[in-house]
N, C-alpha and C positions, 0 to 999 in steps of 0.2 A: 245925290252921289253923282258927281261929274266922273264921266269915264275918262280915265289914262292910265299911262302906263306908270305902274307904281315904281317907285325910286329903290335904289338898292340901300338909302339910309332908311327908309320907309319900313323895307321887307326885313332888316334887319330888327328892326326895333319892335316888330309883329313877332319874328321869332323869338326875341329875346323874352318878350311878353309872355307868350306861350310855352316858354321852358322853365318858368317857375310858377307854382301854384298861388299866383297872385302877391306875392313877396309879403305873406303876413306879416314876416318879422320887419319890413319897411326896407328891406336892404336896396340901394340904388346900383344901377350897372355902372360899373367903374369903367374909365377910358384907360387906353393904354395896354400897358402890360406890366404884370408883377410876377414875381417868381416866387417859389416856395422850394427851398433845396437847393438852390444853386441851378444855373445854366447849362446842365447836362447837356451835351448833344443826342440828339435824338438816334435812334436805333436806325440799323441797316446802312444805307452807305456812309453814315459819318462812323462807323468802325466802334468798337468797345464800349466801354463805360457803362452807369447805371441804365436800369431802365428807365424810360422816361412816358411823360403824359401832358397833353395840351385840352385846357378846358376854358369854360366862359367864366369872364368874372362877372361878378354882381348876382344877385338871387340868392335866395334862400340856400342853394345847396352847394354854394362855393365854402363857406364856412365846414360844411358835413366832408367836403371833399379836403381840404387843407387839414383838418383833425384829424381823419383818417389815413391819409399818407405819411404826416408827421410821427402818428405813434407806429401804424408800420414800420417805417425807417427805423427808429426809434429800436424796434423789436427784431427787425432784422436788416442787420448790416449788410450781409452777403447777398441780400434782394432787394436794394433800395430801388423806390423809382421816384424820381425828378418831377415835380407838377409844375406848369407854369400855366397862367392865364392870361388870355385876351379877351379884348373886346369883341362884340360880335362881327363887323367887317374886319377887324385885322386877323380874327382868327380863319375866316372863312377863305381870307384870300392867300394868307400864311398857310393853311393844310391844302388848299388846292395844291401850291407850289411844292410843297414839300412831297405830297404822296406822287406828284408826277415826276420829280426828281429820285424819287427812292430815300429819300431823307424824312420819312413820318418818323414820330416819335412812336414809341412802342404801343402806346395806349391812344388810340385814336377815340376822338369825342364827335358823335353824330348823331341825326335825327332818324337814321335807320331811313327808310323808303328807296327813293330812286338813286340817292346818293349811295348807299349801301348796296346796291344791286350791281351798280357800276363798277364799285370797289371788286365786288365778288368775282364778277364776270371778268376784270382784267387781273386777278389773281393778287390784289394786294392788302388782302386781307387774311387772316388763318381760321382755319375749323375751329371754332372752339368746342364741338360737341362732343367730342370725349375729353376735354383737358379741363373742365369745368363744371363738372357733375353737381359738385357738392354746393355752388350757388344756384345752379339751374334748379336744384330741389328746392329752394325757399321760395321762389319767384311766383307770382301770378301768371298763369298760364297764359291769358290773353294778353299780356304784355310782352311776356318773351316771345312769343309767335310773330310779334313785330320786326325781331332780329334773326327770326330763321327763314332762309331760303333753300327751299328744295328739301325740306325736312333736314338741312344742318343748320347748327346755332354758328353765326358768324358774329352777332354783337347782343352784349348785353346789358340790359336797362341799369342804368347807376343812380338814378335819383327818384322823383317823384312823379306821380300819373296825374294827368291833366286833360279829363273828359270834359266834354260840352254837356251842359245843361240847362234848365228853363228856370229862369229867376220869374217872381213876382212881388208887385206890391200889395199886402194883403188888404189893406185898408180900399185902394183905388179898385181893386177886383171886386170886393165885397160891395161896394156903393155901385157898382155895374151890375150887382145880381151874378157875380162868377165866383163860384164857391170856394176853387182850387185851381190850378196849372191844369189844364183841360187836357183830359186822357185819351183823347181821338182826334184826329184831324177835324172831322165835322164840327166837332166840340170848341176847337179853337177858331173855326170861321164864326160859330154862333158868339164867342166870345168877342170876337172883334165887333161883329154887329152892336152886342150889348156895352161895349165900353164906347163905342161911336155914339151911341144913344144916350149914354149918360155925359156926353161931353167931353170924353177923352180925347184929345187930339191926337195923341200918339197910342194906339192901343197896344203894339208891340215896336219897342226902340231897337235899332238896327243903324250900325255905324257904317252907313254906305259907302263914304268916301275913302275908308280904307278898304273896303272891296274883300277882303278875306274875312269879315264876316258872314259874308253871303255865302258863302263856302259851306258853313255848317246847316244851312238850310238844304241846298239841295244833297249833301250827304247823309243826312236824315231821312229826308224823302225818300231818294234812291234807296236804302236799307229799306226803310219800311215796305215800300212799294214792294222791291225785286229780290232783296236778300242782298249780302253781301257780296254773291258771286259775283253779280253784275259789273260792279267796277272792278271787281279782281281780276276780270277778263280784259277790263279796258287797259288796267295798269300792266297786264301782261303782253300788251301790244295788241290786243284785237280792236282795234280803233271803230270799227262797224259798228260795235256794240253802244256806242253813242247814239245811234238810231233806234237799238232797242223798244221796244213798247212801254216797258217799264219805265226806261227813261225819261222817253217822253212824257210817260203821265204824271213822272215825277216834277219836270220842268213846267207841265201844266199848272201844277199845283201852286209853283211859285208866282207865276202869271194870275191865277186864282187871287192870291194873298194880293198881287200889286194892285188888280183893278178893285179889289174891295178897299184899298186905301189904308191896307193892316199897320202900314211901317209910318204912316203919318206924312204930312208935307215936309219938304226940306231934308229926309233921310240924307239924302244924297250927299249932305254938307256936316254930316255928324262924322266925328273922328274917334276909331276905339283907343288910339294911342292916349289921348288924352282924356278917357274914360268917360267920355261923352255921354255912352248909350247909359252907362251905368247911373251916370247922373239922371238922365232923364226918369230912371225907375225910382232912385231913393228921393227925388222931389217929387214925386206924384205925379210929373207930366205923362207917365207913361205907365201901363198895365204889366207888362211883360216884356223879357229880355231873354233870348239865346244868345248864350256865351260861354264861355270856358269855366271851369274852376277858379280859374288863377283870377276871376274879377271879383270874386270874395273878397279878397283882400283890398280891394279899392273901395267896397263899401265899409270895411272896419277902417279903413283910413280915414276917408271922406265922410262917411255918416255912421256912427258906431251905434246911435242912437236907433238907426234904422234896423241894425242888427239885433240889439239888446233888448229892443222894445217886442219883439216878433212881427214887426211888420214885412220882415222879409222872409217870403217862403218859396221854396225850389221844388222841383221833381225832373221826372224825366220828359224824353220828349214821346209826342202822343203815338199813338199806332195809326196805322191807316187799315180803313175796313179792306177787306180781302186782301190785304199784302201779306206777301211772301216772308217779309223780315221779323226776326223774332223781336218783341218789345223789349227785351234787357240790352240789344245789341247798343253800342254807345260809338261814338266819333269823336275826335281830337287828336291829342298826343298822347302816347301809350307813357312815353317819358324820353329821357335822353339815353344815350348808349356808348358804351366801351366797344372798341373792336381791336386786336391785336394785328399790327403791321406783318405783312408776310416777310419783310426787308428786316426787322429786328434780328439781332444774333440769338443764338440758341439761348445763352443765358439771360438774355433780356426776356425772351419770351416764358423761359421758367420762369421768373421772377414775376413776370406780369398774369401767369396763371395762377401761380401760388397767393397773390397778393388777390385776385378775384375771388378765389375760394375760400380765402381764410378771413379777408379783413371787407371785402364789399358784403354790407347787412348784415354784419354782425350785429350785438345787442348795441353796441356804441353807436355804431353807423346808422340805425334803425331808429334808434331814440333821439338821435341828432336831430334826422328830417323832422321827425315829429315835434321835436320841441322848438324848432324854426316854422312851425304850421304847415307843413308838408304832408302828405300821406304818399307813404312808401310802398313800392311794388312788389311788398313780401307778403306771403300768408301768417294767419296765426297774431295779427296785433291790433285784433278788435278792441279788446280791453284797455289797451294803452293809448288807443285814439278817445275810447269812449271818455277817460279820463283828463284829456288833453284841454287846452283852451280851445274853445268851439268846437269841441269835441262830437257834436251833434252833427254839425256840416261836413266834419271829416270823416266821420263813420259813415254819413250817407254817401260820399265820395269812394271810399273804398269798398263800400257793400256795392255800389255801382260796378264798379271794376271787376271786383271779386266774382260777381254772379256772371258778368257779360258773357256771353259765347261767342263775341266777335266785337274786336274794339280795332277801328277803322282810322287807321292814320289820315291827318289833315291831307285834302288832295294835292295841294300846292307842295306837298313834301314828297308824296307818292309817286307825281308824274314827273319827267323829265322836264326841265325849269322851261323851254321853249312853249312847252304845252300846259304849264300850271301858269304860265304869263298869259297866255292866249284863254284858259279857262278864267282868270281873274276878270279880264277885259271881257268878256261875253258874259259873264254873272251880272258886271254892271250894266250890261244893255238889257238884259233879261228882266232884273230887276225895274229898271225904268220903263220897261215895256217896248223899247225900241226894237226889238227882237224877239221872235215867238220861239218857241220850242224847236220846230224843225229848223230854222235858222241855226237856232244855237246848235242844236246836235248836227248837221252838217259841216259848220264851221269847227266844231272838236273831232271829227271826224276827219279833216283834212288837216290837223294840224301836226308839226314835226315838232 
């Protein structure tokens, strides 16, 4: 991995990839702007008119959104919601300007995290707690929690869940004497030794040049060692917690993996957005891969026989002996979210509340997400997922999320942008053994 500042384009590609569950339907991100239902002006400063929503183009959820709003508008001509879709970079620039000038759409699309916290602190979005009881009752608790601040709901998940899971190549593991995805960190280190002894050049595939895949390691290890409370404190502004003994231990475990050459030579030149890390796994050059649920789609597209033959195995992140974190805790992106603009008119807000309660995650909405290969963030869909194409994997992801006591949002979304960039840069240096745990922690403690 070459340590460098990640570009805006790469970061948007990263977010786009994590926004969908692997694009199992093969949809590609579209450029520019498309519209559905006409270019109705945003609520708030733009004055009256229908309610409006802005979302991201491309991915498995776009068609679900389109169909849902079209059906809603036909059945509710007095509560229409006009939806417009943007490519990642166009959307992020436009929504930032719109919110700053009180010209935001009625429904604001986001990833929650630090951005949502900023919206709430500045009074830009509505408290949805009492206005959206009906839809809240359908949602998986660990995901709904990501849109909750100080016990109040300000954002509702609107698409599919995207946890990070461990993948393995059954043939490569078996030949090295590794029976399954390692259940403990000690077993993981043992698996690295066995894979290396068996001549596997890359025990664990890692797209180091992209930087963000390294987040998955520090997030899981910190959780397993110290529990979710440690990073929750950091995200709340307790920057001294970067030097907490639990954090230092988790950082030291990354150094332990790096010193064992767990990621093989040249991992710093591997790019995740080209699915190069996934390719190392399905071509047999690597034994293991820690990546998001979205990467399953690349296996289906690039190596369908790898999946259909049963060579692909998957499981949860290992536990840490004596650690405080629950083995069922997960990290990744719980979903994407809708918030309601505080500057919308009363009529626009009422239309948005009605849509969220009555149309989002009704049977048609949920079935559409599943048909497009996604795992909806609602309870009670076990049977539907089991019967779907690739139902075994979808059911695994669904159970993982449903059973999770805590679902940690990706740290580069949870932290303010300046701290997030420092985090990525320092992770790169840590994995390359250019800095140690103490230096990493001290730098993050001082980051603004």
